[in-house]
C-alpha positions in Angstrom: -18.3 -25.0 45.9 -20.7 -24.9 42.9 -21.4 -21.9 40.8 -24.9 -21.8 42.1 -23.7 -21.5 45.7 -21.1 -19.0 44.7 -23.8 -16.9 43.0 -26.1 -17.0 46.0 -23.2 -15.8 48.2 -22.3 -13.2 45.7 -25.8 -11.9 45.5 -26.1 -11.7 49.3 -22.7 -10.0 49.6 -23.4 -7.5 46.8 -26.7 -6.5 48.3 -25.3 -6.2 51.8 -22.4 -4.1 50.5 -24.8 -1.9 48.6 -27.0 -1.4 51.6 -23.9 -0.8 53.8 -22.5 1.8 51.5 -25.8 3.5 51.3 -25.9 4.0 55.0 -22.4 5.5 55.1 -22.1 9.2 54.9 -22.0 10.2 51.2 -20.0 7.1 50.2 -19.3 7.4 46.5 -18.2 5.1 43.7 -20.4 2.0 44.2 -21.5 0.8 40.8 -25.1 -0.2 40.2 -26.0 -3.7 41.4 -27.1 -4.6 37.9 -23.6 -4.1 36.7 -22.2 -6.1 39.6 -24.5 -9.0 38.9 -24.1 -9.1 35.1 -23.6 -12.8 34.3 -20.9 -12.1 31.7 -18.8 -9.2 33.0 -20.2 -8.8 36.6 -18.9 -10.2 39.8 -20.0 -13.7 38.7 -17.0 -13.4 36.4 -14.8 -13.0 39.4 -16.1 -16.2 40.8 -15.5 -18.1 37.6 -11.9 -16.7 37.4 -11.2 -18.1 40.9 -12.2 -21.6 39.7 -10.5 -21.6 36.3 -6.9 -21.7 37.3 -4.9 -23.9 34.9 -2.7 -26.6 36.3 0.2 -25.6 34.1 0.7 -22.1 32.6 3.4 -20.4 30.5 3.6 -16.6 30.5 6.0 -14.1 29.0 7.4 -11.3 31.2 9.5 -8.8 29.3 11.4 -7.7 32.4 13.0 -11.1 33.1 16.6 -12.0 32.3 15.9 -15.8 32.4 13.0 -18.2 32.9 11.5 -18.5 36.4 9.5 -21.6 37.6 6.8 -21.1 40.1 5.3 -24.1 41.8 2.3 -23.6 44.0 1.7 -26.2 46.7 -1.6 -27.5 48.0 -2.2 -24.3 50.0 -1.2 -22.2 46.9 2.0 -21.0 48.5 4.3 -20.0 45.6 7.8 -21.6 45.5 9.8 -19.4 43.2 12.9 -20.8 41.5 15.0 -18.2 39.7 18.5 -17.9 38.3 19.0 -14.5 40.0 17.7 -12.5 42.9 16.5 -9.9 40.4 14.3 -12.4 38.6 13.0 -13.8 41.9 11.8 -10.4 43.0 10.1 -9.7 39.6 8.3 -13.1 40.0 7.4 -12.2 43.6 5.8 -9.0 42.5 3.9 -10.8 39.8 2.4 -13.6 42.1 1.6 -11.1 44.9 -0.4 -9.0 42.5 -2.1 -12.1 41.3 -3.3 -13.0 44.8 -3.4 -9.7 46.7 -3.9 -6.8 44.3 -6.4 -4.9 46.5 -4.1 -5.2 49.5 -1.2 -4.0 47.4 -3.1 -0.9 46.5 -5.0 -0.3 49.8 -2.1 -0.2 52.4 -0.1 2.5 50.6 -3.4 4.5 50.3 -3.7 4.5 54.1 -0.1 5.6 54.6 -0.4 8.4 52.0 -3.8 9.6 53.1 -5.5 8.8 49.8 -8.5 6.8 50.9 -11.0 9.3 49.6 -9.8 8.5 46.1 -11.4 5.1 46.7 -14.0 5.5 49.4 -15.3 8.9 48.5 -16.2 12.0 50.6 -16.6 10.1 53.9 -12.9 9.4 53.9 -11.7 13.0 53.6 -11.3 13.6 57.4 -9.3 10.4 57.6 -7.0 11.5 54.8 -6.5 14.9 56.4 -5.5 13.3 59.6 -3.2 10.7 57.9 -1.4 13.4 55.9 -0.9 15.5 59.0 1.1 12.7 60.6 3.9 13.3 58.1 3.9 9.7 56.8 3.9 10.8 53.2 6.4 13.6 53.9 8.8 11.1 55.5 8.2 8.6 52.6 9.1 11.1 49.9 12.2 12.2 51.8 13.3 8.6 52.2 12.7 7.9 48.5 14.8 10.9 47.6 17.6 9.4 49.7 17.2 6.1 48.0 17.3 7.7 44.6 20.5 9.7 45.5 22.3 6.5 46.5 20.9 4.6 43.5 21.9 1.3 45.0 20.4 -1.8 46.4 17.2 -0.4 47.8 16.1 1.1 44.5 17.0 -2.1 42.7 14.8 -4.1 45.0 11.8 -1.8 44.7 12.1 -1.5 40.9 12.5 -5.3 40.4 9.5 -6.0 42.5 7.5 -3.3 40.8 8.3 -4.6 37.4 6.5 -7.9 38.3 3.5 -6.1 39.8 3.1 -3.9 36.7 3.5 -6.8 34.4 0.5 -8.4 36.0 -1.5 -5.2 35.8 -0.7 -4.8 32.2 -2.2 -8.1 31.4 -5.4 -7.6 33.5 -8.7 -6.8 31.8 -10.8 -4.1 33.6 -13.6 -6.7 34.2 -11.1 -9.0 35.9 -10.2 -6.6 38.7 -10.7 -7.9 42.2 -14.1 -7.7 43.9 -13.2 -4.6 46.1 -12.3 -2.4 43.1 -15.5 -3.2 41.4 -17.6 -2.6 44.5 -15.9 0.7 45.1 -15.7 1.8 41.5 -12.0 2.6 41.1 -8.9 1.2 39.6 -5.6 0.4 41.3 -2.5 2.5 40.9 0.5 1.2 39.0 3.3 0.2 41.3 5.9 2.9 41.8 8.9 3.0 44.1 7.1 5.2 46.6 4.6 2.4 47.3 7.2 0.2 49.1 8.2 3.2 51.3 4.5 3.9 52.1 4.1 0.3 53.1 7.0 0.7 55.6 5.3 3.9 56.9 2.1 2.0 57.4 4.0 -0.4 59.7 5.6 2.5 61.5 2.1 4.0 62.0 0.7 0.7 63.2 3.5 0.0 65.6 5.1 3.3 66.8 2.6 6.2 66.3 1.1 7.2 69.6 -1.1 10.2 70.2 -1.6 9.7 74.0 0.9 12.4 75.0 -1.8 14.8 76.0 -3.2 12.4 78.6 0.2 11.7 80.1 1.0 15.4 80.1 -2.2 16.1 82.0 -1.6 13.3 84.5 2.0 14.4 85.1 0.9 17.9 85.8 -2.2 17.0 87.8 -0.4 14.5 90.1 2.5 15.4 92.3 5.8 14.0 91.1 5.9 11.1 93.6 2.3 10.1 92.7 3.1 10.1 89.0 6.3 8.0 89.4 4.4 5.5 91.6 1.4 5.1 89.4 3.1 5.4 86.0 6.6 4.0 86.6 9.2 4.0 83.8 10.2 0.5 84.9 7.1 -1.3 86.2 7.9 -3.4 89.2 7.1 -7.1 89.6 4.8 -8.1 86.7 7.4 -8.7 84.0 10.6 -10.5 83.2 13.0 -8.2 81.2 14.1 -9.4 77.8 17.7 -8.7 78.8 18.1 -9.6 82.5 19.1 -6.7 84.6 21.6 -6.4 87.4 19.0 -4.6 89.4 15.8 -6.5 90.4 12.6 -5.5 88.7 10.9 -4.8 92.0 13.6 -2.6 93.4 11.7 0.7 93.0 10.6 2.1 96.3 6.9 2.5 97.1 6.2 6.1 98.0 2.7 7.5 98.1 1.9 11.3 98.1 -0.8 12.9 100.1 -2.2 15.4 97.6 -3.1 16.0 94.0 -2.0 19.2 92.3 -4.4 21.2 90.2 -3.8 21.2 86.5 -2.1 24.4 85.4 -4.2 26.7 83.3 -1.6 28.2 80.9 -3.4 28.7 77.6 -0.8 27.2 75.4 -0.5 24.1 77.4 -4.2 23.6 78.0 -5.2 24.2 74.4 -2.3 22.0 73.1 -3.5 19.2 75.4 -7.0 19.7 74.0 -5.7 19.5 70.4 -3.8 16.3 71.2 -6.9 14.8 72.8 -8.9 15.6 69.6 -6.2 13.9 67.5 -6.3 10.9 69.7 -10.0 10.7 69.3 -9.7 10.9 65.5 -7.0 8.2 65.7 -9.5 6.0 67.6 -12.3 6.8 65.1 -10.1 5.4 62.3 -10.2 1.9 63.9 -13.0 1.0 61.5 -10.8 1.2 58.5 -7.1 1.2 59.6 -4.6 -0.8 61.5 -5.0 0.0 65.2 -1.5 0.4 66.7 -1.2 -0.1 70.4 -4.6 -1.7 70.6 -5.3 -4.0 73.5 -4.3 -7.4 72.5 -1.7 -6.0 70.1 1.8 -7.4 70.7 3.9 -10.4 69.8 5.8 -13.3 71.2 9.1 -14.9 70.2 11.4 -17.3 72.0 14.2 -19.7 71.3 16.2 -22.4 73.2 19.7 -23.3 72.4 21.0 -26.9 72.2 21.5 -27.3 75.9 17.7 -26.8 76.5 16.5 -28.6 73.4 15.7 -32.3 73.2 17.4 -32.5 69.8 20.6 -30.8 70.9 20.0 -27.9 68.4 18.1 -24.6 68.7 14.4 -24.3 68.3 12.8 -20.9 67.4 9.2 -19.8 67.7 7.4 -16.6 66.8 3.8 -15.3 66.6 3.2 -11.6 65.8 0.0 -10.2 67.2 -1.7 -7.8 64.8 -5.1 -7.2 63.4 -6.9 -10.3 62.2 -8.3 -9.5 58.8 -8.9 -11.1 55.4 -6.8 -11.4 53.5 -4.2 -11.8 56.2 -1.5 -9.1 56.5 1.0 -11.9 55.7 1.7 -13.6 52.4 3.6 -16.8 52.4 6.3 -17.4 49.8 9.5 -19.4 49.2 12.4 -17.9 47.2 15.2 -20.0 45.7 18.1 -18.4 43.9 21.8 -19.2 43.7 22.3 -16.9 46.7 19.4 -17.9 49.0 16.8 -20.5 49.9 14.4 -18.7 52.2 10.8 -19.5 53.2 8.8 -16.9 55.1 6.3 -14.2 55.3 6.1 -10.9 53.4 3.5 -8.1 53.4 2.1 -7.4 49.9 4.1 -4.5 48.5 7.4 -5.4 50.3 10.2 -6.4 48.0 11.4 -9.4 50.0 10.8 -11.5 53.1 10.2 -10.1 56.5 10.0 -13.1 58.9 11.8 -16.2 57.5 14.1 -19.1 57.9 16.9 -20.2 55.5 19.5 -23.0 55.2 21.4 -21.3 58.0 19.1 -19.5 60.4 15.7 -18.1 61.3 14.4 -15.0 62.9 11.2 -13.7 64.6 9.9 -10.3 65.7 8.2 -8.6 68.6 7.4 -4.9 68.7 9.8 -3.2 71.1 7.2 -0.5 72.0 9.9 2.1 72.6 9.1 5.8 72.6 9.8 6.8 69.0 7.6 9.9 68.8 7.5 13.2 70.7 4.9 15.9 70.8 5.7 19.6 71.4 3.4 22.4 72.4 4.1 25.4 70.2 3.4 29.1 70.4 2.1 30.3 67.0 1.6 34.0 66.1 -1.8 35.3 64.9 -0.8 35.0 61.3 -0.3 31.3 61.7 3.0 31.6 59.8 5.5 31.7 62.7 6.3 29.9 65.9 8.4 31.0 68.8 11.6 29.0 69.5 14.5 30.0 71.8 13.2 33.6 72.1 12.9 34.1 68.3 10.1 33.8 65.8 10.7 31.1 63.1 8.7 30.7 59.9 6.5 27.7 59.4 6.8 26.0 56.1 3.4 25.6 54.5 2.3 23.3 51.7 -1.1 23.5 50.0 -2.3 20.0 49.6 -5.1 18.5 47.5 -7.3 15.6 48.6 -8.9 14.0 45.5 -12.3 12.4 46.1 -14.0 9.6 44.4 -17.4 11.0 43.4 -16.7 14.4 44.8 -14.9 17.7 44.4 -11.2 17.9 45.4 -10.6 19.3 48.9 -7.8 21.8 49.6 -5.8 21.5 52.8 -2.7 23.3 54.2 0.1 21.3 55.8 2.4 23.1 58.2 5.9 22.1 59.2 8.3 23.3 62.0 11.9 22.2 62.4 10.5 19.4 64.7 8.1 18.1 62.0 4.4 18.4 61.1 2.4 21.0 63.0 -1.3 20.5 63.9 -3.6 23.4 64.6 -6.9 22.7 66.4 -8.8 25.3 64.3 -6.7 26.5 61.3 -9.4 28.9 60.2 -9.6 30.8 63.5 -7.2 33.7 64.0 -6.3 35.0 67.5 -3.2 36.5 69.0 -1.4 34.3 69.7 -2.9 31.1 68.3 -3.1 28.5 71.1 -3.2 24.7 70.8 -0.5 24.1 68.1 1.3 20.8 68.5 4.4 19.6 66.5 5.5 16.0 66.2 8.8 14.5 65.7 8.7 10.8 64.8 11.2 8.3 63.5 8.9 7.8 60.5 10.1 11.2 59.4 13.7 10.1 59.4 15.6 8.0 56.8 15.0 4.2 57.1 17.1 1.5 55.6 15.0 -1.3 56.8 14.4 -2.7 53.3 18.2 -3.1 52.9 18.4 -4.8 56.3 15.7 -7.3 55.4 17.4 -8.2 52.2 20.8 -8.8 53.9 19.1 -10.8 56.7 17.7 -13.2 54.1 21.2 -13.7 52.6 23.2 -14.0 55.9 25.0 -17.2 56.6 26.1 -16.6 60.2 25.2 -14.7 63.3 27.9 -12.2 62.6 26.5 -11.5 59.1 23.0 -11.3 60.5 24.1 -8.8 63.1 25.8 -6.7 60.4 22.5 -6.7 58.4 20.7 -5.4 61.5 22.9 -2.3 61.6 20.7 -1.0 58.7 17.4 -1.6 60.6 15.9 1.7 61.5 12.1 1.5 61.8 9.9 0.3 63.3 12.0 -0.6 66.3 11.7 -4.4 66.9 13.0 -7.1 69.2 14.6 -9.4 66.6 15.4 -12.9 67.8 17.9 -15.1 66.0 18.5 -18.9 66.1 20.7 -20.8 63.7 22.3 -24.1 62.8 25.5 -22.6 64.2 24.0 -23.2 67.6 23.7 -19.6 68.6 20.6 -17.8 69.8 20.6 -14.0 70.2 18.2 -11.1 70.5 18.5 -7.3 70.0 16.1 -4.5 70.4 16.9 -3.0 67.1 16.2 0.3 65.5 16.2 4.1 65.7 16.1 4.9 69.4 16.3 8.7 69.8 18.5 10.4 72.4 16.8 13.5 73.9 18.6 16.3 75.5 16.2 16.2 78.4 16.6 12.4 78.8 13.0 11.5 78.0 10.1 12.1 75.6 7.3 11.7 78.0 4.1 13.7 77.8 3.6 17.0 76.0 6.9 18.8 75.7 7.7 22.5 75.6 8.4 23.3 72.0 9.5 26.9 72.7 13.0 25.8 73.8 15.7 23.3 72.7 15.4 21.4 76.1 13.7 18.4 74.5 15.5 18.2 71.1 16.7 15.0 69.6 20.5 15.1 69.7 21.2 11.7 68.2 20.3 8.0 68.4 21.5 5.2 70.6 24.4 3.5 68.9 23.7 0.1 67.5 26.2 -1.6 69.9 24.5 0.0 72.9 21.0 -1.3 72.1 19.7 -4.0 74.4 21.3 -7.3 73.4 21.9 -10.8 74.6 23.6 -13.7 73.0 23.8 -17.4 74.2 22.8 -16.6 77.8 23.6 -19.1 80.6 19.9 -19.8 81.0 19.8 -21.4 77.6 16.8 -19.5 76.3 15.7 -16.0 75.1 12.2 -14.6 74.9 10.4 -11.3 74.3 6.7 -10.4 74.5 6.6 -6.6 74.4 7.7 -6.2 77.9 10.4 -3.6 79.0 13.6 -4.8 77.3 15.8 -4.0 80.3 15.8 -3.2 83.9 16.4 0.2 85.6 20.2 0.0 85.1 20.0 0.5 81.3 21.5 4.0 80.7 19.2 5.1 77.8 15.6 6.1 77.9 13.4 3.5 76.1 9.9 4.5 77.0 7.5 5.2 79.8 4.1 3.5 79.2 4.9 -0.2 79.2 2.0 -2.5 79.6 1.8 -5.3 82.1 4.2 -8.2 81.3 1.9 -11.2 82.0 3.0 -13.0 78.9 6.6 -12.5 79.7 6.1 -14.1 83.2 4.3 -17.0 81.7 6.8 -17.7 78.9 9.7 -17.3 81.4 8.1 -19.9 83.7 7.3 -22.3 80.8 10.9 -22.1 79.5 12.4 -22.6 82.9 10.1 -25.5 83.9 11.4 -27.9 81.3 15.0 -29.0 80.9 14.8 -30.1 77.3 12.1 -28.6 75.0 10.6 -30.1 71.9 8.7 -28.8 68.9 5.6 -30.3 70.5 6.3 -28.3 73.6 6.6 -25.1 71.5 3.2 -25.8 69.9 1.7 -26.1 73.4 3.2 -22.8 74.4 1.8 -21.0 71.4 -1.6 -22.3 72.4 -1.2 -21.5 76.1 -4.1 -19.7 77.7 -3.0 -19.6 81.3 -4.4 -16.4 82.8 -1.6 -15.0 85.0 -4.0 -12.5 86.4 -5.6 -15.4 88.4 -2.3 -16.0 90.2 -1.9 -12.2 90.9 -5.3 -11.2 92.1 -7.1 -14.3 93.4 -4.7 -14.7 96.4 -5.8 -11.2 97.5 -9.4 -12.5 97.9 -8.5 -15.2 100.4 -8.7 -13.1 103.7 -12.0 -11.4 102.7 -14.9 -12.0 105.1 -18.6 -11.1 105.4 -19.1 -11.9 101.7 -22.6 -12.7 100.4 -23.2 -16.4 99.5 -23.0 -15.6 95.8 -19.8 -13.5 96.1 -18.2 -16.2 98.3 -19.2 -18.9 95.8 -17.4 -16.9 93.0 -14.3 -16.6 95.2 -14.2 -20.3 95.9 -14.6 -21.0 92.2 -11.7 -18.7 91.3 -9.5 -20.2 94.0 -10.1 -23.8 92.8 -9.5 -22.9 89.2 -6.1 -23.6 87.6 -6.2 -20.4 85.5 -6.7 -22.1 82.1 -9.0 -19.9 80.0 -10.5 -22.7 78.0 -13.8 -22.8 76.2 -15.6 -25.0 78.7 -14.8 -23.0 81.9 -16.9 -20.4 83.6 -14.1 -18.9 85.7 -12.6 -16.7 82.8 -15.9 -14.9 82.6 -16.0 -14.4 86.3 -12.4 -13.2 86.4 -12.7 -10.7 83.5 -15.9 -9.2 85.0 -14.3 -9.0 88.4 -11.1 -7.3 87.1 -13.1 -4.8 84.9 -15.2 -3.9 87.9 -12.2 -3.7 90.3 -10.2 -1.3 88.0 -13.3 0.8 87.4 -13.9 1.2 91.1 -10.2 1.9 91.9 -9.5 4.5 89.2 -12.7 6.5 89.5 -11.0 9.8 90.4 -11.6 12.6 88.0 -7.9 12.9 87.3 -8.1 9.6 85.4 -11.0 10.7 83.1 -10.0 10.4 79.5 -6.6 9.1 80.5 -5.0 5.7 80.6 -5.4 4.2 84.1 -2.4 2.8 85.9 -1.3 -0.7 84.8 -1.8 -3.7 87.1 1.8 -3.7 88.4 1.6 -0.5 90.6 -2.1 -1.4 91.4 -1.1 -4.8 92.8 1.8 -3.2 94.7 -0.6 -0.8 96.4 -3.0 -3.7 97.3 -0.2 -5.7 98.7 1.9 -3.1 100.5 -0.4 -0.1 101.1 -3.9 -1.4 101.6 -4.9 1.9 103.2 -4.1 3.9 100.0 -6.4 6.8 99.4 -6.8 5.6 95.8 -9.0 2.8 97.0 -11.7 5.1 98.2 -14.7 4.8 95.9 -15.8 8.3 94.9 -19.5 7.4 94.6 -19.7 6.6 98.3 -20.4 9.5 100.7 -17.3 9.2 102.9 -13.8 7.7 102.8 -14.5 4.1 103.8 -12.8 1.7 101.4 -9.4 0.2 101.9 -7.8 -2.5 99.7 -9.8 -5.4 101.2 -13.0 -3.4 101.1 -12.4 -2.5 97.5 -11.8 -6.1 96.6 -15.0 -7.2 98.4 -17.1 -4.5 96.8 -15.8 -5.5 93.3 -16.6 -9.2 94.0 -20.1 -8.4 95.2 -20.7 -6.2 92.1 -19.4 -9.0 89.9 -21.9 -11.5 91.4 -24.7 -9.0 90.8 -23.6 -8.2 87.2 -23.3 -11.9 86.2 -26.7 -12.7 87.8 -28.4 -9.9 85.9 -26.8 -10.8 82.6 -27.0 -14.6 82.7 -29.0 -15.7 85.7 -27.4 -17.3 88.7 -26.1 -20.6 87.2 -22.3 -20.3 87.3 -21.7 -23.8 86.0 -23.5 -22.8 82.7 -21.4 -19.7 82.2 -19.3 -21.3 79.5 -16.4 -19.1 78.3 -16.8 -20.3 74.7 -20.3 -19.0 74.6 -19.1 -15.5 75.4 -15.6 -15.2 74.0 -15.0 -15.2 70.3 -12.6 -14.3 67.5 -13.6 -12.6 64.3 -11.7 -12.0 61.0 -12.7 -8.8 59.4 -12.1 -7.7 55.9 -8.9 -5.8 55.3 -10.8 -2.5 55.0 -12.3 -3.3 58.4 -15.5 -1.5 57.3 -18.9 -3.0 58.3 -20.1 -2.2 54.8 -18.1 -5.3 53.7 -19.4 -7.5 56.5 -20.2 -10.4 54.1 -16.5 -10.7 53.5 -15.8 -11.2 57.2 -15.6 -14.6 58.8 -16.7 -15.5 62.3 -17.1 -14.9 65.1 -15.8 -18.3 66.3 -15.5 -19.5 69.9 -11.9 -18.9 70.9 -10.0 -19.7 74.1 -7.6 -17.2 75.9 -7.7 -14.1 78.0 -6.3 -10.7 78.1 -2.5 -11.1 77.9 -2.4 -14.9 77.7 0.5 -16.2 75.6 -2.2 -16.9 72.9 -3.9 -13.5 73.3 -7.6 -12.8 73.0 -8.7 -9.6 74.9 -12.3 -8.6 74.9 -15.5 -10.4 74.3 -14.8 -10.6 70.5 -11.1 -10.6 69.8 -10.1 -8.7 66.6 -6.4 -8.9 67.4 -4.3 -12.0 68.2 -1.5 -14.0 66.6 -1.5 -13.0 63.0 0.7 -16.1 62.3 2.5 -18.8 64.1 6.0 -20.2 63.2 8.2 -22.9 64.8 11.6 -23.8 63.3 13.7 -26.8 64.3 17.5 -26.5 63.5 18.3 -30.1 64.3 17.4 -31.1 60.7 19.5 -30.4 57.6 18.1 -28.2 56.2 16.1 -26.7 59.0 12.4 -27.6 59.1 9.5 -25.4 59.9 5.8 -25.5 60.7 3.4 -22.6 60.7 -0.1 -21.2 60.1 -1.5 -18.0 58.8 -5.3 -17.4 59.3 -7.2 -17.1 56.1 -5.3 -18.2 52.9 -3.1 -17.0 50.1 -5.8 -15.5 48.0 -7.4 -12.2 48.5 -10.4 -13.2 46.3 -13.4 -13.7 48.7 -15.0 -15.9 46.1 -12.1 -18.3 45.9 -13.4 -21.7 47.0 -10.0 -23.0 48.3 -7.5 -20.2 49.3 -9.4 -17.3 50.9 -10.5 -18.6 54.3 -9.8 -22.3 54.4 -6.9 -22.0 56.9 -9.1 -20.4 59.6 -10.2 -23.8 61.1 -6.6 -24.9 61.5 -5.7 -21.5 63.0 -8.5 -21.6 65.5 -7.7 -25.2 66.5 -3.9 -24.4 66.9 -2.9 -26.7 64.1 0.1 -26.3 61.8 1.2 -26.9 58.2 4.6 -28.1 57.1 6.6 -25.3 55.5 8.5 -26.9 52.7 11.8 -25.5 51.4 12.7 -27.6 48.3 15.9 -26.7 46.5 14.5 -27.5 43.0 10.9 -27.7 41.6 11.3 -31.5 41.3 11.8 -31.7 45.1 8.1 -30.9 45.7 6.1 -34.1 45.8 3.6 -34.3 42.9 0.7 -34.8 45.3 1.4 -31.4 47.0 1.5 -29.4 43.7 -1.6 -27.5 42.8 -0.2 -25.4 39.9 3.0 -24.8 37.9 3.8 -21.6 36.1 6.8 -20.8 33.9 7.6 -17.2 33.4 9.9 -16.5 30.4 11.5 -13.4 29.1 10.5 -12.0 25.7 13.1 -13.2 23.2 
């Protein structure tokens, strides 16, 4: 890319960003465009820096004990060769800061509620919400624990931080990344708390749920049998458990109630539910700037086959973690070589080590367990807002006066309140009444100590399944399904992490905080967590489905989504006796919509359909279920399913609440077609049964598609309507010029390659496949975007997106020495030396 083209893009981007920020409410800190476009020290300088990387560089880092060689390959992945783990982490911090400095600074800001320091007054409400989650409180407590032990975790963080700060110390203010200059602020120096905040960010993204109010209302509005039927703890039929159960998944009886109970009107419960709904709304409003935990399309896949099911006679491992798709990617690729390890994998900028990786001995991949790791308690607060009632006595609330600093504005004071459960939220802290209603306390695993950094370090150094399992004993948060495969021939999976044990046996809904009935009384022991090793079926897989069946003795959760991906992966892995790497690549690109096989057979007996509706039915029946770009059926099916669910769950009880998942819905359609839930509320009398509901939805689908696109079904090409977009890390529309896409993209809601919605913003954030038949193990993978966080970089910001969209892969090289990388694959060499 020429400097002229870069300048044109830069001008357009700066103007768009300036306009965007002007439209945002009181956004502060954007420097004048004249400064940004200065040809010497403006953003044009940022573009020149991106193009001026020397092929060979020597630098001095005081913190090092010995020289470190960094060889970047053709994709700018750093291969770090060090004489000690300490020096390797210092170098990792340095290169990560080189490539991803804004990301290093931004993610801890989210976790600590310090966005207003960068984004100005418009971010104050977000900061207040984020601080009230207790993320920063939990991070500070965890850091205190780490400092007391003064062991491995502190060493890892300080080594990494020394590298980050060495880079900062040598960085001129005018060389700061684009985002800092647009926003008009400077990055923090790296401190140990930053690594803990990063861990809290992932806890927030993967385990923080604020839907308890909705479930509480549903549970109290429906009679017990109705709630159990529509919101089962173990959904029947539409999933294959990670750990096969002795009891069949569809063993739960179908019982339908005949009435709906009124919602109780107790002031404390009603106001607490309202407060929780307000917090859930705030949580949703943050989706423009934050990771979006539990978003539709969020999840992950991993699977492995052992030697009996592999064409090579050795295990093969695959993993793809489904997270937000943004630029730069959440993941940073790196290869670390020291006397104690040779590990290639992915890290998150700010983490002192690898997260998903493979070594000379093994590899591992993650999926989010989705277990219930947070509880919400309705409290009774006195009129002074200083005490809460518990077990018949008044206890004092601990209060902390907090200051939110604002870029371009005055500091904002806030008061944080804590009960023995954890942080307390008041719907209106300024109002005084007797008693104060609507207070909610949270207890969350992110408030507890977490040794996950220690676990990750030992995982990268393990040389056997036994050593790997021992490392997992330190894994606390977020709870994950961690899949292992190794050259030792073993495959294994464990749902690993802090799984609370409650006195009441569950953490569902909004709990009574005036008693000890719902207290946490421990955690499920490591050896009692769901686990499988070398199963007779020869494969293991997880895709965020319920880990076990109803026979598991401990409470895991209550709001599991439908397990379509688990059904598809289970069928793919069973269908082939001997799998290859090429098979695994096909599976990661699989876009078979299992909903077709579940719902379309229900349409077969329908009669008296209009010609258009019948034509759609015949198209769906002939379709093989592949949601590819050239087909019209995916558009028909998604419109039909959206319409069907809207018609089915139109009762007021489901307003502002998650509707039932497909598993109980399909059971009702199949087994109880006369269910009262099928009555459409907008019609004057009770007239719809299951078949009538399906017919009404199909007719409405024909009408909707005709209105939108005209009646020409063969022209309704899925690729014209279904896209994927890669937003900037901040996910703000003000930085829209830094986004990429949308691009036509195959897939469907809950396909193995996920792509929910018209424009998918969440999907596989990476893809990895490791073959253990070679010595050393060989891997292929892809991360959308590139290694660099500089949007003006002509090679390494967004150039991997085409490969990602086309389901292509790159070889993941793990040389033992710098000389082992072929010269034609080397883009840069850097030698870091200590100061003599």
